[in-house]
TIVO-2410 file (N, C-alpha, C; in nm, 3 decimals):
# residues 82
REC num residu      c1      c2      c3 atome chaine
REC   1      X   0.082  -0.120   0.000     N      A
REC   1      X   0.000   0.000   0.000    CA      A
REC   1      X   0.086   0.126   0.000     C      A
REC   2      X   0.199   0.121   0.067     N      A
REC   2      X   0.288   0.237   0.072    CA      A
REC   2      X   0.333   0.278  -0.068     C      A
REC   3      X   0.362   0.180  -0.154     N      A
REC   3      X   0.402   0.212  -0.291    CA      A
REC   3      X   0.292   0.287  -0.366     C      A
REC   4      X   0.169   0.243  -0.350     N      A
REC   4      X   0.057   0.310  -0.416    CA      A
REC   4      X   0.044   0.452  -0.365     C      A
REC   5      X   0.057   0.472  -0.234     N      A
REC   5      X   0.046   0.607  -0.178    CA      A
REC   5      X   0.158   0.695  -0.230     C      A
REC   6      X   0.282   0.644  -0.236     N      A
REC   6      X   0.392   0.724  -0.287    CA      A
REC   6      X   0.371   0.759  -0.433     C      A
REC   7      X   0.319   0.664  -0.511     N      A
REC   7      X   0.291   0.692  -0.651    CA      A
REC   7      X   0.188   0.803  -0.663     C      A
REC   8      X   0.084   0.796  -0.583     N      A
REC   8      X  -0.018   0.899  -0.584    CA      A
REC   8      X   0.042   1.033  -0.543     C      A
REC   9      X   0.123   1.034  -0.438     N      A
REC   9      X   0.185   1.157  -0.393    CA      A
REC   9      X   0.278   1.213  -0.501     C      A
REC  10      X   0.354   1.127  -0.566     N      A
REC  10      X   0.441   1.171  -0.674    CA      A
REC  10      X   0.360   1.228  -0.790     C      A
REC  11      X   0.249   1.164  -0.823     N      A
REC  11      X   0.161   1.215  -0.930    CA      A
REC  11      X   0.107   1.352  -0.892     C      A
REC  12      X   0.069   1.368  -0.767     N      A
REC  12      X   0.015   1.495  -0.721    CA      A
REC  12      X   0.121   1.603  -0.725     C      A
REC  13      X   0.240   1.572  -0.678     N      A
REC  13      X   0.350   1.669  -0.683    CA      A
REC  13      X   0.381   1.707  -0.827     C      A
REC  14      X   0.386   1.610  -0.916     N      A
REC  14      X   0.412   1.639  -1.057    CA      A
REC  14      X   0.303   1.728  -1.116     C      A
REC  15      X   0.178   1.698  -1.083     N      A
REC  15      X   0.068   1.778  -1.136    CA      A
REC  15      X   0.073   1.920  -1.080     C      A
REC  16      X   0.093   1.934  -0.950     N      A
REC  16      X   0.100   2.067  -0.889    CA      A
REC  16      X   0.217   2.145  -0.948     C      A
REC  17      X   0.329   2.078  -0.968     N      A
REC  17      X   0.446   2.141  -1.029    CA      A
REC  17      X   0.413   2.196  -1.167     C      A
REC  18      X   0.347   2.113  -1.247     N      A
REC  18      X   0.311   2.153  -1.383    CA      A
REC  18      X   0.208   2.266  -1.380     C      A
REC  19      X   0.106   2.250  -1.296     N      A
REC  19      X  -0.004   2.347  -1.289    CA      A
REC  19      X   0.044   2.484  -1.242     C      A
REC  20      X   0.135   2.487  -1.146     N      A
REC  20      X   0.180   2.614  -1.087    CA      A
REC  20      X   0.311   2.663  -1.146     C      A
REC  21      X   0.368   2.583  -1.237     N      A
REC  21      X   0.496   2.618  -1.298    CA      A
REC  21      X   0.604   2.638  -1.191     C      A
REC  22      X   0.609   2.541  -1.099     N      A
REC  22      X   0.706   2.539  -0.990    CA      A
REC  22      X   0.785   2.409  -1.003     C      A
REC  23      X   0.918   2.413  -0.991     N      A
REC  23      X   0.994   2.288  -1.003    CA      A
REC  23      X   0.948   2.185  -0.900     C      A
REC  24      X   0.930   2.061  -0.946     N      A
REC  24      X   0.885   1.956  -0.854    CA      A
REC  24      X   0.985   1.933  -0.741     C      A
REC  25      X   1.111   1.966  -0.766     N      A
REC  25      X   1.213   1.948  -0.662    CA      A
REC  25      X   1.193   2.044  -0.545     C      A
REC  26      X   1.110   2.146  -0.563     N      A
REC  26      X   1.085   2.240  -0.452    CA      A
REC  26      X   0.948   2.218  -0.388     C      A
REC  27      X   0.881   2.108  -0.424     N      A
REC  27      X   0.751   2.074  -0.364    CA      A
REC  27      X   0.769   1.946  -0.283     C      A
REC  28      X   0.729   1.953  -0.157     N      A
REC  28      X   0.746   1.841  -0.065    CA      A
REC  28      X   0.611   1.801  -0.005     C      A
REC  29      X   0.602   1.682   0.054     N      A
REC  29      X   0.476   1.645   0.119    CA      A
REC  29      X   0.430   1.749   0.222     C      A
REC  30      X   0.526   1.812   0.288     N      A
REC  30      X   0.492   1.911   0.391    CA      A
REC  30      X   0.464   2.050   0.334     C      A
REC  31      X   0.478   2.068   0.203     N      A
REC  31      X   0.454   2.200   0.142    CA      A
REC  31      X   0.310   2.243   0.166     C      A
REC  32      X   0.295   2.363   0.220     N      A
REC  32      X   0.164   2.419   0.247    CA      A
REC  32      X   0.113   2.489   0.121     C      A
REC  33      X  -0.010   2.457   0.082     N      A
REC  33      X  -0.065   2.514  -0.042    CA      A
REC  33      X  -0.073   2.665  -0.036     C      A
REC  34      X  -0.109   2.719   0.079     N      A
REC  34      X  -0.122   2.865   0.092    CA      A
REC  34      X   0.013   2.930   0.121     C      A
REC  35      X   0.080   2.882   0.224     N      A
REC  35      X   0.204   2.944   0.269    CA      A
REC  35      X   0.323   2.923   0.177     C      A
REC  36      X   0.345   2.799   0.134     N      A
REC  36      X   0.463   2.767   0.053    CA      A
REC  36      X   0.439   2.785  -0.096     C      A
REC  37      X   0.317   2.755  -0.141     N      A
REC  37      X   0.288   2.759  -0.285    CA      A
REC  37      X   0.205   2.881  -0.325     C      A
REC  38      X   0.175   2.966  -0.228     N      A
REC  38      X   0.109   3.095  -0.253    CA      A
REC  38      X  -0.027   3.084  -0.321     C      A
REC  39      X  -0.104   2.984  -0.285     N      A
REC  39      X  -0.239   2.971  -0.341    CA      A
REC  39      X  -0.339   3.039  -0.249     C      A
REC  40      X  -0.424   3.122  -0.307     N      A
REC  40      X  -0.533   3.179  -0.227    CA      A
REC  40      X  -0.644   3.073  -0.221     C      A
REC  41      X  -0.744   3.092  -0.137     N      A
REC  41      X  -0.848   2.988  -0.122    CA      A
REC  41      X  -0.916   2.949  -0.254     C      A
REC  42      X  -0.938   3.045  -0.341     N      A
REC  42      X  -1.002   3.015  -0.470    CA      A
REC  42      X  -0.910   2.929  -0.557     C      A
REC  43      X  -0.782   2.965  -0.565     N      A
REC  43      X  -0.687   2.886  -0.645    CA      A
REC  43      X  -0.669   2.746  -0.587     C      A
REC  44      X  -0.673   2.735  -0.455     N      A
REC  44      X  -0.662   2.603  -0.391    CA      A
REC  44      X  -0.780   2.515  -0.432     C      A
REC  45      X  -0.900   2.572  -0.432     N      A
REC  45      X  -1.017   2.494  -0.470    CA      A
REC  45      X  -1.013   2.456  -0.619     C      A
REC  46      X  -0.963   2.546  -0.703     N      A
REC  46      X  -0.948   2.514  -0.846    CA      A
REC  46      X  -0.849   2.399  -0.866     C      A
REC  47      X  -0.739   2.403  -0.793     N      A
REC  47      X  -0.639   2.297  -0.802    CA      A
REC  47      X  -0.699   2.163  -0.760     C      A
REC  48      X  -0.772   2.162  -0.650     N      A
REC  48      X  -0.836   2.039  -0.602    CA      A
REC  48      X  -0.938   1.989  -0.703     C      A
REC  49      X  -1.017   2.079  -0.759     N      A
REC  49      X  -1.117   2.040  -0.859    CA      A
REC  49      X  -1.051   1.980  -0.982     C      A
REC  50      X  -0.941   2.037  -1.025     N      A
REC  50      X  -0.869   1.984  -1.142    CA      A
REC  50      X  -0.811   1.845  -1.110     C      A
REC  51      X  -0.757   1.828  -0.991     N      A
REC  51      X  -0.707   1.696  -0.951    CA      A
REC  51      X  -0.821   1.595  -0.946     C      A
REC  52      X  -0.935   1.634  -0.893     N      A
REC  52      X  -1.050   1.543  -0.889    CA      A
REC  52      X  -1.087   1.498  -1.030     C      A
REC  53      X  -1.090   1.592  -1.121     N      A
REC  53      X  -1.127   1.561  -1.259    CA      A
REC  53      X  -1.024   1.468  -1.325     C      A
REC  54      X  -0.898   1.499  -1.307     N      A
REC  54      X  -0.792   1.420  -1.372    CA      A
REC  54      X  -0.779   1.280  -1.312     C      A
REC  55      X  -0.798   1.268  -1.181     N      A
REC  55      X  -0.782   1.138  -1.114    CA      A
REC  55      X  -0.913   1.063  -1.102     C      A
REC  56      X  -1.023   1.128  -1.140     N      A
REC  56      X  -1.156   1.068  -1.129    CA      A
REC  56      X  -1.185   1.022  -0.986     C      A
REC  57      X  -1.145   1.108  -0.892     N      A
REC  57      X  -1.167   1.085  -0.749    CA      A
REC  57      X  -1.228   1.214  -0.695     C      A
REC  58      X  -1.335   1.201  -0.618     N      A
REC  58      X  -1.405   1.320  -0.573    CA      A
REC  58      X  -1.412   1.325  -0.422     C      A
REC  59      X  -1.374   1.439  -0.366     N      A
REC  59      X  -1.371   1.460  -0.222    CA      A
REC  59      X  -1.501   1.526  -0.177     C      A
REC  60      X  -1.530   1.512  -0.049     N      A
REC  60      X  -1.643   1.585   0.008    CA      A
REC  60      X  -1.600   1.731   0.025     C      A
REC  61      X  -1.695   1.823   0.029     N      A
REC  61      X  -1.658   1.964   0.052    CA      A
REC  61      X  -1.579   1.983   0.182     C      A
REC  62      X  -1.613   1.906   0.285     N      A
REC  62      X  -1.542   1.915   0.413    CA      A
REC  62      X  -1.396   1.872   0.398     C      A
REC  63      X  -1.375   1.763   0.325     N      A
REC  63      X  -1.237   1.716   0.304    CA      A
REC  63      X  -1.158   1.819   0.226     C      A
REC  64      X  -1.216   1.871   0.120     N      A
REC  64      X  -1.147   1.972   0.039    CA      A
REC  64      X  -1.112   2.095   0.123     C      A
REC  65      X  -1.201   2.134   0.212     N      A
REC  65      X  -1.177   2.251   0.296    CA      A
REC  65      X  -1.066   2.226   0.398     C      A
REC  66      X  -1.043   2.101   0.434     N      A
REC  66      X  -0.941   2.067   0.533    CA      A
REC  66      X  -0.802   2.047   0.473     C      A
REC  67      X  -0.789   2.055   0.344     N      A
REC  67      X  -0.659   2.035   0.280    CA      A
REC  67      X  -0.572   2.158   0.297     C      A
REC  68      X  -0.454   2.135   0.353     N      A
REC  68      X  -0.358   2.244   0.372    CA      A
REC  68      X  -0.223   2.214   0.305     C      A
REC  69      X  -0.185   2.087   0.300     N      A
REC  69      X  -0.053   2.048   0.249    CA      A
REC  69      X  -0.066   1.946   0.136     C      A
REC  70      X   0.045   1.923   0.070     N      A
REC  70      X   0.050   1.818  -0.034    CA      A
REC  70      X   0.018   1.683   0.029     C      A
REC  71      X   0.067   1.660   0.150     N      A
REC  71      X   0.038   1.534   0.220    CA      A
REC  71      X  -0.112   1.518   0.242     C      A
REC  72      X  -0.181   1.626   0.277     N      A
REC  72      X  -0.326   1.620   0.292    CA      A
REC  72      X  -0.393   1.581   0.161     C      A
REC  73      X  -0.349   1.641   0.052     N      A
REC  73      X  -0.405   1.609  -0.080    CA      A
REC  73      X  -0.387   1.460  -0.107     C      A
REC  74      X  -0.266   1.412  -0.085     N      A
REC  74      X  -0.237   1.271  -0.108    CA      A
REC  74      X  -0.322   1.181  -0.020     C      A
REC  75      X  -0.337   1.216   0.105     N      A
REC  75      X  -0.415   1.134   0.198    CA      A
REC  75      X  -0.561   1.123   0.153     C      A
REC  76      X  -0.624   1.238   0.126     N      A
REC  76      X  -0.766   1.235   0.092    CA      A
REC  76      X  -0.791   1.168  -0.044     C      A
REC  77      X  -0.703   1.191  -0.141     N      A
REC  77      X  -0.724   1.127  -0.271    CA      A
REC  77      X  -0.699   0.977  -0.260     C      A
REC  78      X  -0.599   0.938  -0.183     N      A
REC  78      X  -0.572   0.795  -0.165    CA      A
REC  78      X  -0.688   0.728  -0.092     C      A
REC  79      X  -0.744   0.796   0.005     N      A
REC  79      X  -0.856   0.742   0.083    CA      A
REC  79      X  -0.975   0.710  -0.009     C      A
REC  80      X  -1.001   0.795  -0.107     N      A
REC  80      X  -1.114   0.773  -0.196    CA      A
REC  80      X  -1.080   0.679  -0.312     C      A
REC  81      X  -0.952   0.668  -0.344     N      A
REC  81      X  -0.912   0.583  -0.455    CA      A
REC  81      X  -0.913   0.435  -0.414     C      A
REC  82      X  -0.898   0.410  -0.286     N      A
REC  82      X  -0.890   0.271  -0.237    CA      A
REC  82      X  -1.022   0.199  -0.243     C      A
***
């Protein structure tokens, strides 16, 4: 299961890197979407919506609102993908 989670996290980091035009080497599981990646609440929700669409995994509004870091994104998407 750890391999699947890492793959998902790597996919998420790669997607966020591409979407925000930020080198993937500067995005970590602990990277905060607002503080480290400078996303305002609207941009954060757009990013989550795009990930949902691309991965065909959909979060509840409460889960989406609780996402703060890349690790959170990976956790919630992995939870629904399983």
